[in-house]
C-alpha positions in Angstrom: -21.4 -31.4 -11.1 -17.9 -30.2 -10.6 -17.1 -28.7 -7.2 -15.0 -25.5 -7.2 -11.4 -26.0 -6.1 -9.9 -23.7 -3.5 -6.4 -22.4 -2.8 -5.0 -21.0 0.4 -3.3 -17.6 0.5 -0.8 -17.2 3.3 0.0 -14.1 5.2 3.2 -12.6 3.6 4.3 -10.9 6.8 3.5 -10.8 10.5 1.0 -8.2 11.6 -2.7 -7.3 11.7 -4.8 -8.4 8.8 -7.0 -5.7 7.3 -9.8 -5.8 4.8 -8.8 -4.5 1.4 -11.3 -1.6 1.8 -9.3 -0.3 4.8 -6.1 0.2 2.7 -5.3 3.9 2.4 -5.0 3.9 -1.4 -8.1 4.2 -3.6 -6.8 1.9 -6.3 -6.4 -1.0 -3.9 -9.2 -0.1 -1.6 -11.8 -0.2 -4.4 -10.5 -3.6 -5.6 -9.6 -2.0 -8.9 -6.5 -4.2 -9.0 -8.5 -7.2 -8.0 -9.7 -8.8 -4.7 -7.3 -9.4 -1.8 -6.4 -8.4 1.7 -3.7 -6.4 3.5 -1.5 -6.6 6.6 -0.2 -3.8 8.7 3.2 -5.4 9.4 5.1 -5.8 12.7 8.0 -7.4 10.9 9.8 -6.6 7.7 10.4 -10.1 6.4 8.0 -10.7 3.4 7.3 -14.3 2.2 5.4 -15.7 -0.8 1.6 -16.1 -0.1 1.4 -18.8 -2.8 3.7 -21.1 -4.7 4.4 -20.0 -8.2 6.7 -18.3 -10.7 7.9 -14.7 -10.2 6.6 -12.6 -13.1 7.2 -9.1 -11.8 9.9 -7.5 -9.7 9.6 -3.7 -9.9 12.8 -1.7 -10.3 12.0 0.0 -7.0 11.7 -3.4 -5.3 8.3 -2.5 -3.7 6.2 -5.1 -5.5 6.6 -8.7 -6.6 4.2 -10.6 -8.9 3.6 -14.3 -8.9 1.6 -16.7 -11.1 0.5 -20.1 -9.8 0.2 -23.3 -11.8 -3.6 -23.0 -11.5 -3.6 -19.5 -13.1 -3.8 -17.2 -10.1 -1.8 -14.0 -10.7 -0.9 -12.7 -7.2 0.7 -9.3 -6.5 2.5 -8.6 -3.3 2.7 -4.8 -2.9 4.9 -3.5 0.0 3.9 -0.1 1.4 1.7 2.8 0.2 3.1 5.0 -2.5 6.6 3.6 -1.7 7.7 3.8 -5.4 8.9 7.4 -4.5 11.6 5.9 -2.3 13.4 4.4 -5.3 13.9 1.0 -3.6 15.9 2.3 -0.6 13.9 0.5 2.2 13.6 -2.8 0.3 15.9 -5.8 -0.4 14.5 -8.3 -2.9 15.7 -12.0 -2.8 14.0 -13.1 -6.0 14.0 -12.1 -9.7 11.8 -12.6 -12.6 11.7 -16.2 -13.7 12.4 -17.7 -10.3 10.0 -20.3 -8.9 9.2 -20.1 -5.2 7.3 -22.1 -2.6 4.6 -20.6 -0.4 6.3 -19.2 2.7 9.6 -18.7 0.9 11.2 -15.3 1.5 10.6 -12.8 -1.3 11.9 -9.5 0.2 12.8 -7.5 3.3 11.4 -4.1 4.3 13.1 -1.6 6.5 10.1 -0.6 8.6 12.1 2.2 10.4 13.1 3.7 7.1 9.5 3.7 5.9 8.4 5.4 9.1 11.1 8.1 8.7 9.9 8.7 5.1 6.3 9.0 6.4 5.1 6.1 4.3 2.7 3.4 5.5 4.3 0.0 5.5 1.0 -1.8 4.7 1.6 -5.0 2.7 -1.2 -5.7 0.1 -2.0 -9.0 -1.5 -4.3 -9.0 -4.5 -5.3 -11.5 -7.2 -5.0 -9.3 -10.2 -6.9 -11.6 -12.6 -9.5 -12.4 -10.0 -12.4 -11.4 -12.3 -11.6 -14.3 -14.6 -10.2 -17.0 -12.4 -12.1 -16.6 -9.1 -15.6 -17.2 -8.0 -14.8 -15.7 -4.6 -11.9 -14.7 -2.3 -12.8 -15.3 1.4 -10.6 -13.5 4.0 -11.2 -15.2 7.3 -8.8 -13.4 9.7 -9.7 -9.7 9.3 -8.6 -7.5 12.1 -6.6 -10.3 13.8 -2.9 -10.5 14.5 -1.2 -13.3 12.6 2.3 -14.6 12.0 3.8 -14.9 8.5 2.8 -18.1 6.6 -0.5 -18.3 8.4 -3.4 -19.0 6.0 -5.6 -15.9 6.0 -7.6 -16.2 2.8 -9.2 -18.8 0.6 -9.4 -18.4 -3.2 -12.4 -20.1 -4.7 -11.4 -20.9 -8.2 -13.8 -20.6 -11.1 -15.2 -24.0 -12.2 -14.6 -23.1 -15.9 -10.8 -23.0 -16.4 -9.3 -20.0 -18.0 -7.4 -20.5 -21.3 -3.8 -21.4 -20.8 -4.3 -22.5 -17.1 -4.5 -26.0 -15.8 -8.0 -27.3 -15.3 -8.5 -27.9 -11.6 -11.4 -29.9 -10.2 -12.1 -31.5 -6.9 -10.7 -34.7 -8.1 -7.5 -33.2 -9.5 -6.9 -30.6 -6.9 -3.4 -30.8 -5.6 -1.4 -29.2 -2.9 0.7 -26.1 -3.6 3.8 -28.3 -3.7 2.2 -30.6 -6.3 1.1 -27.6 -8.4 4.6 -26.2 -8.1 6.2 -29.3 -9.6 3.7 -29.2 -12.5 4.6 -25.6 -12.9 8.3 -26.3 -13.0 7.7 -28.9 -15.8 5.8 -26.3 -17.8 8.7 -23.8 -17.3 11.2 -26.4 -18.4 9.3 -27.1 -21.6 9.7 -23.5 -22.6 6.1 -22.4 -22.4 7.2 -19.5 -20.2 8.5 -17.6 -23.2 5.3 -18.3 -25.0 3.2 -16.9 -22.2 5.3 -13.8 -22.2 4.9 -13.3 -25.9 1.1 -13.5 -25.6 0.8 -11.2 -22.7 0.1 -8.0 -24.7 -1.6 -8.7 -28.1 -2.3 -5.4 -29.9 -2.3 -3.6 -26.5 -0.9 -0.4 -28.0 -3.6 0.1 -30.6 -6.4 -0.8 -28.1 -5.3 2.0 -25.7 -4.2 4.5 -28.3 -7.2 6.8 -27.9 -6.8 6.9 -24.1 -3.1 7.6 -24.4 -3.7 10.4 -26.9 -6.3 12.0 -24.5 -3.9 11.7 -21.5 -0.9 13.2 -23.4 -3.1 16.1 -24.8 -4.6 16.9 -21.4 -1.3 16.9 -19.4 -0.2 19.8 -21.7 1.0 17.9 -24.8 4.5 16.4 -25.4 6.1 19.7 -25.0 5.0 19.9 -21.4 6.5 16.4 -20.5 10.0 16.0 -19.3 9.6 12.2 -18.9 7.1 9.5 -17.9 7.5 6.3 -16.0 5.0 3.9 -14.5 4.6 1.6 -11.5 2.0 -1.1 -10.8 -1.0 1.1 -11.1 0.0 4.6 -12.2 1.5 6.6 -15.0 4.0 9.0 -13.4 4.7 12.1 -15.4 7.4 14.7 -14.7 5.8 17.8 -16.2 7.4 21.2 -16.9 4.3 23.0 -15.7 1.7 21.0 -13.7 -0.8 23.9 -14.0 -1.2 23.2 -17.7 -2.6 19.7 -16.9 -6.4 19.4 -17.0 -7.0 17.4 -13.8 -10.8 17.0 -14.1 -10.7 16.1 -17.7 -8.1 13.4 -17.2 -9.8 11.9 -14.1 -13.0 11.5 -16.1 -11.5 9.7 -19.0 -12.7 6.1 -19.6 -9.9 4.0 -18.3 -8.6 6.5 -15.7 -9.4 6.0 -12.1 -8.0 9.2 -10.6 -5.3 11.9 -10.7 -2.8 12.4 -7.9 0.2 14.6 -7.3 3.2 13.6 -5.1 6.9 13.8 -5.1 7.1 16.1 -8.0 5.1 13.6 -10.1 1.8 14.1 -11.9 0.2 10.6 -11.4 -2.5 9.2 -13.6 -4.0 6.2 -11.9 -4.9 3.5 -14.4 -5.0 0.2 -12.5 -4.3 -3.2 -14.0 -4.0 -1.9 -17.6 -1.1 0.5 -16.8 1.5 -1.4 -18.8 -0.6 -1.3 -21.9 -1.5 2.4 -21.5 2.2 3.2 -20.8 3.2 1.5 -24.1 0.6 3.4 -26.0 1.7 6.7 -24.4 5.3 6.0 -25.4 4.1 5.5 -29.0 2.4 8.8 -28.8 5.5 10.6 -27.5 7.9 9.0 -30.0 11.4 7.6 -30.0 13.0 10.5 -28.1 10.9 9.7 -25.0 11.4 6.0 -25.5 15.2 6.6 -25.2 14.6 7.9 -21.7 13.5 4.5 -20.6 16.1 2.5 -22.5 17.7 -0.1 -20.2 14.7 -0.1 -17.8 12.4 -3.1 -17.5 9.7 -3.6 -20.1 6.0 -4.0 -19.3 6.7 -7.6 -18.5 8.7 -6.6 -15.4 6.9 -3.3 -14.8 9.1 -0.2 -14.8 8.7 1.8 -11.6 11.5 4.3 -11.2 10.7 6.7 -8.4 12.7 9.7 -9.5 13.6 11.5 -12.7 16.4 10.0 -14.6 19.4 12.1 -15.6 17.7 13.1 -18.8 15.1 14.9 -16.7 17.7 17.2 -15.1 18.0 20.6 -16.7 21.1 21.3 -18.8 23.4 24.3 -18.6 24.8 25.7 -15.4 22.2 28.4 -14.9 19.1 26.0 -15.2 20.9 23.5 -13.0 21.6 26.2 -10.4 18.0 27.4 -10.6 16.8 23.8 -10.3 19.1 23.1 -7.3 18.0 26.3 -5.5 14.4 25.4 -6.2 14.9 22.0 -4.5 16.7 23.6 -1.5 13.9 26.1 -1.1 11.3 23.4 -1.5 12.8 21.3 1.3 13.1 24.3 3.5 9.5 25.3 3.1 8.2 21.8 3.5 10.3 21.3 6.7 9.0 24.6 8.1 5.3 24.1 7.3 4.5 22.0 10.5 5.7 24.9 12.7 4.5 27.9 10.7 1.4 28.3 12.8 3.2 28.4 16.1 5.9 30.6 14.6 3.3 33.1 13.5 1.6 33.1 16.9 4.9 33.5 18.7 5.8 36.4 16.4 2.6 38.1 17.3 3.1 37.5 21.0 6.7 39.0 20.7 5.2 42.1 19.0 2.7 42.5 21.8 5.5 42.2 24.4 7.6 44.7 22.5 4.6 47.2 22.6 3.9 46.5 26.3 7.6 47.2 27.3 7.8 50.1 24.9 4.9 51.8 26.7 6.3 50.7 30.1 3.3 48.5 30.9 5.8 45.7 31.6 9.4 45.6 32.5 11.8 43.0 31.2 12.6 41.9 34.8 9.0 41.2 35.8 7.8 37.7 36.2 4.9 38.2 33.8 7.3 39.3 31.1 9.7 36.5 31.6 7.0 33.8 31.3 5.4 35.4 28.3 8.7 36.0 26.7 9.6 32.3 27.2 6.4 31.3 25.5 7.1 33.7 22.6 10.8 32.9 22.2 11.0 29.2 22.8 10.0 28.2 19.3 12.7 30.4 17.8 15.4 29.5 20.2 14.8 25.7 19.8 14.0 25.9 16.1 17.0 23.8 15.1 15.7 21.0 17.3 12.2 21.1 15.7 13.5 21.7 12.2 15.9 18.8 12.6 12.9 16.5 13.2 10.7 17.9 10.4 13.5 18.1 7.8 14.6 14.6 8.6 11.1 13.3 8.0 11.0 15.1 4.7 14.4 13.9 3.5 14.3 10.4 4.9 16.9 10.6 7.6 16.4 9.8 11.3 14.2 12.5 12.9 15.3 11.8 16.5 19.0 11.9 15.6 18.6 15.2 13.7 16.6 16.7 16.6 19.6 15.8 18.8 21.9 17.4 16.3 19.8 20.6 16.6 20.1 20.4 20.4 23.8 20.0 20.1 24.1 23.2 18.1 22.2 25.3 20.7 23.8 23.5 23.7 24.1 26.2 26.4 27.9 26.1 26.8 28.4 26.4 23.0 25.9 29.2 22.7 27.6 31.1 25.6 31.0 30.6 24.0 29.7 31.8 20.6 28.5 35.0 22.3 32.0 36.0 23.5 34.8 37.0 21.2 37.4 35.4 23.4 35.8 32.0 23.3 34.1 32.0 19.9 37.4 30.7 18.4 38.0 27.1 19.5 39.8 24.0 18.2 38.3 20.6 17.7 41.0 18.0 17.6 43.4 20.6 16.4 41.0 22.0 13.7 40.4 25.8 14.2 36.6 26.3 14.5 34.6 29.5 14.8 31.4 29.1 16.8 28.2 31.0 15.8 24.7 31.2 17.2 22.4 28.6 15.6 19.2 29.7 17.5 16.4 30.3 14.9 18.7 29.1 12.1 17.3 27.1 9.2 19.8 26.3 6.5 22.4 24.4 8.6 19.8 22.0 9.8 18.5 21.4 6.2 22.1 20.5 5.2 22.5 18.2 8.2 19.2 16.4 7.4 20.2 16.0 3.8 23.6 14.6 4.8 22.0 12.4 7.4 20.6 10.0 4.8 24.0 9.2 3.4 25.8 9.1 6.8 23.2 6.7 8.3 23.4 4.5 5.2 27.2 4.4 5.4 27.3 3.6 9.1 24.9 0.7 8.6 27.2 -0.8 6.0 30.1 -1.0 8.4 28.5 -1.6 11.8 27.2 -5.1 12.5 23.5 -5.4 12.9 23.6 -6.3 16.6 25.5 -3.1 17.4 23.5 -0.7 15.2 20.8 0.4 17.7 23.5 1.8 20.0 26.3 3.0 17.8 24.5 4.2 14.6 22.5 7.0 16.3 25.3 8.5 18.4 27.9 8.3 15.6 25.5 9.9 13.2 24.8 12.7 15.6 28.5 13.2 16.2 29.4 13.2 12.5 26.6 15.6 11.5 27.1 18.0 14.4 30.9 18.1 13.7 30.2 18.8 10.0 27.9 21.7 10.9 30.2 23.1 13.7 33.5 22.7 11.9 32.6 23.2 8.2 29.2 24.8 7.7 29.2 27.2 10.6 32.6 28.7 9.9 31.8 28.9 6.2 28.6 30.8 6.9 30.5 33.1 9.3 33.2 33.8 6.8 30.7 34.6 4.0 28.5 36.7 6.3 31.4 38.7 7.6 32.5 39.4 4.0 28.9 40.5 3.1 28.7 42.7 6.2 32.0 44.4 5.4 30.8 45.1 1.9 27.4 46.4 3.1 29.1 48.7 5.6 31.4 50.0 2.9 28.4 50.7 0.6 26.5 52.4 3.5 29.5 54.7 4.2 29.6 55.5 0.5 25.8 56.1 0.0 23.0 55.5 2.5 20.5 55.4 -0.3 22.5 52.9 -2.4 23.0 50.7 0.7 19.3 50.9 1.5 18.6 49.5 -2.0 21.1 46.7 -1.7 20.4 45.7 1.9 16.6 46.0 1.4 16.7 43.8 -1.7 19.1 41.1 -0.3 18.6 41.0 3.5 15.8 38.5 3.7 17.7 36.2 1.3 20.6 36.4 3.7 18.2 35.4 6.5 17.2 32.3 4.6 20.8 31.0 4.5 21.8 32.3 7.9 24.2 34.9 6.4 22.6 37.8 8.3 24.5 37.0 11.4 27.4 39.1 10.2 25.2 42.2 10.1 23.5 41.8 13.5 26.7 42.5 15.5 27.2 45.8 13.6 23.6 46.8 14.5 24.1 45.9 18.2 27.4 47.7 18.3 25.9 50.8 16.7 23.1 51.0 19.3 25.4 50.2 22.2 28.1 52.7 21.1 26.2 55.5 19.4 22.7 55.0 20.7 21.3 54.6 17.2 21.6 52.6 14.0 20.8 53.7 10.5 21.4 50.1 9.4 18.7 48.7 11.6 16.1 51.1 10.1 16.8 49.5 6.7 16.5 46.0 8.2 13.2 47.0 9.6 12.0 47.9 6.1 12.6 44.3 4.9 10.2 42.9 7.6 7.4 45.3 6.4 8.0 44.3 2.8 7.6 40.6 3.5 4.5 41.3 5.6 3.0 43.5 2.9 3.6 40.7 0.3 1.9 38.1 2.3 -0.9 40.6 3.1 -1.5 40.9 -0.6 -1.8 37.1 -0.9 -4.4 37.3 1.9 -6.4 40.0 0.1 -6.2 38.3 -3.3 -6.5 34.6 -2.7 -9.8 32.8 -2.4 -8.3 29.7 -0.8 -9.4 29.7 2.8 -6.4 27.8 4.4 -4.0 30.1 2.5 -5.9 33.2 3.6 -5.7 32.1 7.2 -2.0 31.4 7.3 -1.3 34.6 5.2 -3.1 36.9 7.6 -1.3 35.4 10.6 2.0 35.6 8.8 1.5 39.2 7.8 0.7 40.2 11.4 3.8 38.3 12.6 6.0 40.1 10.1 4.6 43.5 11.2 5.6 42.4 14.7 9.1 41.8 13.5 9.1 38.0 12.8 9.2 37.2 9.1 9.8 33.4 9.2 6.0 32.5 8.9 5.7 34.8 5.9 9.0 33.6 4.3 8.5 29.9 4.7 4.8 29.6 4.9 3.9 31.6 1.8 6.4 33.8 0.0 9.1 31.3 -0.7 6.6 28.6 -1.5 5.2 30.8 -4.3 8.6 32.1 -5.4 7.4 35.0 -7.4 5.9 36.5 -4.3 9.3 36.5 -2.6 11.0 38.0 -5.6 8.5 40.8 -5.9 8.6 41.4 -2.1 12.4 41.7 -2.3 12.1 44.3 -5.1 9.6 46.3 -3.0 12.0 45.9 0.0 14.9 47.3 -2.1 12.8 50.3 -3.1 11.7 50.8 0.6 15.4 50.6 1.7 16.3 53.2 -1.0 13.6 55.5 0.4 14.8 54.9 4.0 18.3 55.8 3.0 17.2 59.0 1.2 15.3 60.1 4.2 18.2 59.2 6.6 15.8 57.3 8.9 17.4 56.4 12.2 16.6 53.6 14.7 17.2 54.0 18.5 16.5 50.5 19.8 16.9 46.9 18.8 13.4 46.8 17.5 11.6 47.4 14.2 8.8 46.8 11.7 5.5 48.4 12.4 5.2 47.3 16.0 8.6 48.8 16.8 7.6 52.4 16.0 8.7 53.7 19.5 12.3 52.8 18.4 12.1 55.6 15.8 11.1 58.4 18.2 14.3 60.5 18.8 15.2 60.5 22.5 15.1 63.9 24.0 13.3 65.3 21.0 10.1 63.2 20.7 8.0 62.9 17.6 9.8 64.8 14.9 11.4 64.5 11.4 12.9 61.1 12.1 9.5 59.6 13.1 7.8 61.2 10.1 10.6 59.6 7.9 9.8 56.3 9.6 6.1 56.6 8.7 6.8 57.6 5.1 9.4 54.9 4.5 7.7 52.0 6.4 4.1 52.6 5.3 5.3 53.5 1.8 7.1 50.2 1.7 3.9 48.4 2.9 1.9 50.1 0.1 4.5 49.3 -2.6 4.9 45.6 -1.5 1.2 45.0 -1.2 0.3 46.6 -4.5 3.1 45.0 -6.5 2.4 41.5 -5.2 -1.3 41.9 -5.6 -0.9 43.0 -9.2 2.1 41.0 -10.4 3.3 38.6 -7.7 0.4 36.2 -7.0 -2.6 34.5 -8.4 -4.6 31.5 -7.2 -3.5 29.9 -10.5 -0.2 29.3 -8.7 -1.9 27.0 -6.2 -1.7 23.2 -6.9 -4.9 22.1 -8.6 -7.0 19.9 -6.4 -7.0 16.2 -7.3 -10.2 15.0 -8.9 -12.4 12.8 -6.9 -12.0 9.1 -7.6 -14.8 7.6 -9.7 
């Protein structure tokens, strides 16, 4: 009786060995791709776990496939869902057709870059044809720290050899080196090309029905911009994800699950993804096949992580709309982690405004100062927090970007920006206008976006042994200078121009200016352009004791709050209802950021409808000549609309009509036309 032969699988990287079931990916954890193990790495140097020939190198460099002389097909997969990174954190040292010895370097991973991109660096090793060539795979070192090249698993080969593989018995078993030499002889004889030609017999026809069902249920060919695939998933770029039938697709025979990430609609297939992809391309026709021309075939596994140029909209208006959508998407995603505390801070600020308005507290009391610090700190230091969250979203260094945010609000710069005589400075001879960056959003988004390229460029020119010291400080210097010398003055110039135009419109017609300011002001807030208007309001109140302009700005807060209140009333999604109610209260207290970034911008139609309602409310405010007597507003700031020396009178009644009228208009319009739960991302179907 023949005794089963065994083969060792080495640790491809140093780190802690984990059972495959502990991998945070359902396709690997359920052994859909085959039996194996994983390692949580402490080092980025990845070596071959077996000797063999390289059969797969993904275009995104995150996976390498090997086949041994005894027929084992071994996949080394670097990181979880790292295909989205488009190869940036990886350097591959092998290519398809190379032969490697066990322990030879395959690739290198940038663990820091993976961490910044919020991707798990788990390295997974699976035997993808384990069902046919293995009797068992024994992992002996689970939950232990190992070094690279340590034997951590034993593959027990099936006694009956698989077709096309060398028969291996106890008497013929050879070391990896011996097997490798036999393998090289096979390659030299030309059987490599034969194996490749046999890899996919009639695969398209076999999977045609599944491909048809998938294409139909993602919304048909007309709903598909492009489709690519990685090791396990079809990755669709759809025009409208809401048209896809998640539950139907997830329950198709041959489909494991449905997932959504990085703008992709992912259909998890498993080992047969190459064949299903080919069948899908047949369904879609030559036009879609052209999109993948020049990319690897199924033999090398195409795995682009982002849309190709053919996916980008054509025409300047669609491109502009697409670009704005991406900017807003990054802003909202970066703001999401702080929306809760922003909403709570806004509510606390409103309570403090009410307490001081009714003279319960004075601004000089210790109680007020402590509570005000709690309420104001999130807004004042928002550039620091946003630098961190935006960097994690965009893949730049979070700590460096947080430092950039701190530089922008450094006390001496903030003090200088507040005085006309010191706001104009020179930096190495370049005239620079300082502005207040407290509570600003857009400049930090730009800095985080630029940070990816700046860091990459610095690493190219700075030697490895100097990077840890010089890359962070030089990156912080470059980014802060770009914001202070270029972005800040540009925003200041545009905002001053807008402010002058708005003032001219107001002097011409208060009602017309109310319509324009009401409709545009919150958009100006998003891009930091409102700072040109704030000084006008402050000057009006300081000089004249009142500001008609501030009454209109107050309306815009109510409109955004009314819009998010409508979302709260209409949605049946509990998490969305919770954040919507808190954001509405915050807006009524004069802080719109939670409403803007937490809900309204995220569901863009809500923001558009809210801005229309805001414009109508501003028109009404201008017609009624509503005046404001303090730097306060929204619903919580009603004392600021009581005329000093007169008390409650026509101006206060105008406030009630304009503000609560705007609340009614915004809530009604958004409830009827601006929002539906159909706008929410459909939940992913449960894995079978």
